[in-house]
Structures are given as C-alpha cells and as structure tokens.
N, C-alpha and C positions, 0 to 999 in steps of 0.2 A: 106082549107080542101076540098079535092075532093068530089063531090056529091056521087060518087060510091066508096066505101071504100074497096071493095073486089071484086075479079073476080068471086067468088062462086055464082052460081045461087040462087035466093032467095028461091026456093023451097027446097034447101038442107040445107041452113044455119041453125045451131042448134037452136032449139026453145028457146026463152027467153034469148039468148046471144046477147048483144049489138054488133053491128058492129063498133061503134064508142064510145069511152069513153074519156072524157076530162081529161087533166092532171092538177091537182091542182097546183096553183102558189106558192108553198112552197118549202123549202129546204128539203134535206134528213134528217137533224137533226130534223126539225120541225115535219115531218111526220113519221119518223122511230124511233125517240128516245123520244122527249118530249111528243108527243101525246100519247105514250104508258103509261106514268105516269098518264096523265089525264084520259084516257079511261080505263086503266087496272091496276090501282094502286096496286103495290105489287105482281102482277101476274108474272109467269115465262116468261122470254124473251129469254134467251140464255142458251143452255146446251152444255157443252164441257167436256166430260169425267165426272169427279167428280165435276167440277165447274158448278154452277147453278146460274145465274144472274136473279134477278127480273127486272121488268121495272124500278124500282127505282135505283137498283144497276147499271143498264146499264147507266142510265142518270147521276148518280153521277160519274161514271168512265169517261164518255165522257166529262162531265163538268170539271173534274180534269185535263184531258189531254189537252183540247183545248188551255188554256192560255199558258201552257208550250210549246206546239208545235208551237204556233204562235210566241212566243218569240225566240225560237231556230231557226226557219226558216229564220228569218231576212227579209231583203228587197226583197229577191228573191221570197218569198211566195211560194216556191216550196219544195217538199219533195219526197223521193223515198222510196218504201216499197216493200218487198218481197211478192209474191202472195200466199204463203202457206196458205191453208184454216184453220187457227188456231184462237183461241180466241184472242190472241195478235194482229193478223193481222186485225181482225174485229174491235177491239177496237181502234187501231191506225188509221185505215181508217176513222172511224166515228169521232174520235177526230180531225183528220186533216181537214176533211170536215167541222166540226163545227167551226174550227178556220179560215175558209176561205182560206185554202191552196189548191194549185193545186198539186195533188198526181200522181206520175208515179208509177204504179204497175208493177214490173218486174216479169217475170216467176221465179218459184222456182229454186234455184241454180244459179241465175245470180250473176255476180260481181256487187254488189250494188254501190260500189265506182265509177266504170266505168260508170254505168248507170246514176248516179247522175251528173257526169261531163258532159256527153252528154246532159242531160236534163237541166243543169244549176241550179241544186238544191244544197243548202248548208246543207241540213238535210237528213240524212239516218235514217229511223225509224226502230228500232230493240228493241223489248221488252217493252210492255206497263208498266210493273211493274218497270222498271228502269227509267221511266220518273218522275223527281222530280216535286212536285206541285209548281206552280208559281202564284203569284198574277197577276190578269189581268181581262180584261173585260169578261162578259159572252159570250157564243157562238155567233159567228158572224151571223147576220141576212142578208142574201144576198138581194140585190136590184133585181128588175125584170130583169135588164140587166145581173146581175151576175148569175142568175138562168140558163141562156142559154149560159153562157161562159164556157170555158173548166175548168173542176174540177178534172177529173180522166182521165189518159192516159194509154192505154194498147196497146199491139202489134196488128197490123192490117195487111192487105194483102200487102200494099205498104209501110209499115212503121208504126210508132206509130200513133194511132188515139185517139182523145180526146172526152170525153163525159161530158155533163153538168149534174147538178142536175135534170134538166127537162128531158133529154133523158134517164138517168138511171131510174128515177121514171116512165117514160112512158113505158119502157120495162117491168117493174114489173106490171104496171097497165094493159097493154095489155094481159099479161099472166094470171093474176088473173081473169080478165074479161072473157077471152075466155074459160078458164077451169072451170069457176064458182066455184072457189076454196073455200072450207070450211074454214072460218077464225078461227075455233077452233082446227084444226088439225096441228100438228107440221110438219115442213119442214126440210129435211136433206140436208145439203150442203156438197159436197165432192170435187168439182172441184176448181182449183186455182182461186183466185180472179183476176189474170192477164188475165182471159178469160171473155168474156161477160156473159157466162152461170154461171160462179162462182159468179160474181157480182150480177146477177139476183137472184141466189139461196139465197144470204144473204139478199138482199133488199126486196124480196117478202114477207117472213114471218114477218119481222119487219114492213113493210108497212101494212100488213094485221092485225097485232096484234096477230099473231100466234107464238108459240115458235120456235126459230131457233135451230136446232140440228146440231152440227158440227160433221162430220164423224171422227172417231178416226184415226189419222194420223199414217201411217206405220203399221197398224193392219192387220191381215189376214182377209180373206173373212168372216169367221165365226163371228169374232168380230164385223164387220160392220153390218151384218145382225142381230146379237144379240142386237146391239144398236137400230136398227129399232124396234125390238119387245119390248125391255125394255121401250123405250120412247114413244111407240105408234105412230110412225111416220105415217103421212097421205099421204105425198108426198115426193118422192125422185127424185132428178134431177142429172143424171150423163150420161156419154157416153154410147151409146148402147152396145159397146163391153165390157165395164166394167161391165154393168149390166148382160150381158150374162155370163161373167166369174163367177159372184156371184152364178148363178144357177148351175154351174159345180163344183165350189170349196167349196161351202157351202151347199151341198144338204140337210144335216140333219137340219141345222139352217133355211134354207129356208122353210122347211115344217112347222115350227113354225110361219113363217111370212106370211102364206097364208091368204088372205083376210084382212090383216091389212091396206095395202096401199089403199088410194082412187085412186091413179094412180102413175105409175112409168114413169117419163118423161125422154125420151131417146134422148140425143143430138146426132146429126150426122152432119158432115161437108159436106155431099153430098150423093151420092149413098150408100145404106146400104144393109145388108143381112136380108131379111124378116124373115128368119128362126130364127135369133137371137131375133127378136121382138116377134115371137111366143113363143120362149123358155121362155122369161121373163114373158110374160103374163100368160102362163100355170103354171110356177113354183110358182109365187107369187099370182096367181088367182086374178089378177087385170088388169085394162086397161093398156096397154103398149103404151104410146103416144109419137111418134116421134116429135122432134122439130128441125127445121132448121133455122139458122140465121148466121150472120157474126159479127165480132167485130165492123164493121162500122155501122150496121143497127139494131143490136139487133134481136129479134125473127121476122121471116117472115112467115114461114109455121109451122103448127102443126096439129096433128091428134086430133080429139075430141072424148070423150068417148061415145058419143051417137051413133056413127057409124064410122067405118074406115075400110080400106082395108090394109092388112099387107104390100103389095108392095108399097103403096102410102105414101108419106110424110105427106099428109093431105091436108089442105086448108089454104088460107091466114088467119092469126090470126087477131083478133080485132085490128083496127087502122092501119093495113097494106094495103096500096093502091098499088096493084101489077098490072103491065102492061106488056103484052108480047111484046118483041121488036126484031127487026132484029139484030142478033148478030154481023153483019158486021158494023152497024152504030149506034145501040142503039135506033134508031127511032121506035116509036110504030107501031105495026102491027094492021091495022084497021079490026080486027075480034076478036070474042070471043075465049078464050083459047080452047074451045071444038072443034073449027074448025081449029085450028093450029096444024100441025104435031109436031113441036117443035119450041121453041123460047127462047131468053134470058130473064131471070127474071130481071125486073127493079122495083124498089120500092121506095115509099115515106112513111115515118112513123115518128111520133113524137119521136121515139127512135133512129132516125138517128143521127149519131155522130155530135158533134159540129164542127169538122174539123180535118184535119191532123196536127200533131205536127211538125212545122218547114218546112212544104212543102205544095204544092198545086198539086192536081191531077184532073184538069178539065176534063180529058178524062173519068173519072169514073162517070160523071154526064151528064144527058140529061133532059132538061126541069125540073130541080129540083129533078129528080129521080136518085137513085144510080143504077149504072150498076153492078150487082152482078157477072157477068161472068158465072153464072149457067144456063145451058140449061135444060128446063123442057117441059113436055107435060101434057095434061089434058084428062080425060075421059068425057063421056057425063054428069056425075053427078057433074063435077067440081073438082074432086079429082086430086091432082097434083102428078106427077111422076118426080123425079129428074133423069136426064140423064147424068149429069157430066159436 
C-alpha cells in the first residue's frame, strides 16, 4: 500500500474521512447477504416495485439458488447473465457468486447464447423463479486465493475485464467511506449490472445494510422520481445526463423530491457539462456529486459534499492512489499535480480488476498502476479537472 494514498493536499481532504480503508477478507455472500440476517434480522433488504424482500427473504432465496446453479453450471463453473438491473438479475448474480461460479454479465439486449459460447459457459441465467431447488451444499466459502480470483466479468476498454469478490467489495467500501454514507438511507440502482457503476449500486447498500431500491424498468421519468419519494431514497447513482433529463421530464415530481436525497451521485465517463450538474443540484436541492471511474479500476475521482466546484470532477476517492504521468510513456511526473499543466491519470486501487478475460494488455500498466488514458489537470486546491 503506498504511503501517500491520494494526491489531494492534506489541508483540503474532507474532515473525518479516511484516506485508506482496509477491505475485509470475506466474500460478497458473507458481507452482503448472510451478515444482513445477523445484523438486521427481518429488516428490509431489497425493494423492486411491489416486491419487498427482507434480509431473511434475500438469504433464503440466494441459499435456494446457489446449489441449483452450481449443479447446472457443471465443470465449467461459468455462467452468463444479462445485465438488466432487475430483481431477478440481482438474485441470480448473488446466487451464482454464492455457488462459487464465475459470472459473465452481458449488456442488456446481448445474444446470451453467443456470449456464453465465447466465455466458455454452459449455463445461461434467465429468471430466478424458474430455477428449481436442488439438494446440495450450503453456499461456497471462498479461500483467500479465491477471493482475489476472477468472479465477475464485464465489458472493459480493451475487452472483457474480470473482478474478484475483493475488488468489487473494495469499490463499494471506497465509495461508502468517501461519501460517509448514512447506513440507514436506501440506495436506488438504475444502471445495468454490466457496468461497474451498476455493480457498485447494488453491492453498496447490501454491504452497508441499507435497503436496495431498484429503479422501475421502462418507466417514465415521473415514475422513477415518484419511487424515490415513496421509498425515501437517500442516495441515487446514475449517469449525469440521465439525472439532468429527470429534472426536465419530471418537473412536477421533482418538486416533491426536494431535499429527500442525501446526495445524487452522477457517473461520467470523462468531460461533462457543469450546467447539467447545477441543474440536478438545484432541482433536487441536494449535493450533485460527480463520480469518474472505469470498468478496469472502479471509482477513481469523486466530488465530496463538503465542498466542490461544478466544473471539477472532484478529488481522488478513498483508497485511490493516483499519480500524474507522461501520456507518452506512462512514467510518473516528478511534481505535484498542482504544478503540472496536464498529465495522464494512472492509478492503483484495491478495486483494480483481477485481470483481462482471455488476454493480456501489459501496455496498460506501469509499475503496478493502471494507465487510464484520461488527461487531467489540477488547481491549487487539489481539485481535478478532466480534459479528455
């Protein structure tokens, strides 16, 4: 672990927010499913339309699915799942991980049969309710080596990238630590699980012990905002443009949603329109916090509610060791960001992928840090600006 975990000057770093947070050596099942029963017995865990699962319901369903999925996956121990952010998708993913399977999450609308053939999977997961119970062992308890081995594969910049239990939990832990998230407030997930943001949106509340609210699929903007109000959502995580669209298409509903959110987290793949950010913040009367990351790395930069500038992406998030580098070589620039006109962002973080699926891309790494290809600059306060 690097001694200096963030490039942000110590006089700016948000008060009482740890720069470094250790990742517990447990599986997603242990921390996001079974722990919920132990710590929050019978309390609400997942909300999806009219479906409401308690912590006990969630564990029972995952425990039911795991032996069946393990048996159906066979020796390949691989499965393919569509990434639509639905209750079935969440249950199947948790069940497959509890079974010790390696899951390829395909973007919504993909040809799952073709993806399964490419991935070498014998099982395509479709519909949790259609999975027949099967006798079998309880959920698989991964070894320490298995916790860092590929468990979930999603699309990345140069092809499919794999994440482990550890890297997925690390992304959730970094975000909850940096945002000092209230563990009692529900989180709304709306992005596909085939994206790192979608995975984080699901894992974060289950890890925190907060209710996970799945945004209604195919619903209009008013229905989405009305769900926020009805369920008392504290945090919503979606694309910045999608959030700005809500403020235009659901003006009446948004008025009822004012001051309900602790924060609206706004994902952006790079440069963004600061006016969209202002629009979201004004409409919902809450902090509009931009988040930048990649499928390979998880979250890297985010704005913090204590202070941010609309044009800035924010600062390096907890656990993200970010180093400015020469974009021609990837080698570190021996100067503080504040003194560099522009540089490539290179990063090491415990949420870094376990590796590429079926390929190697050594050119993406330098001294263990991932080369993002993103050029950025900083102001005197350590605030980061993405340049493309």
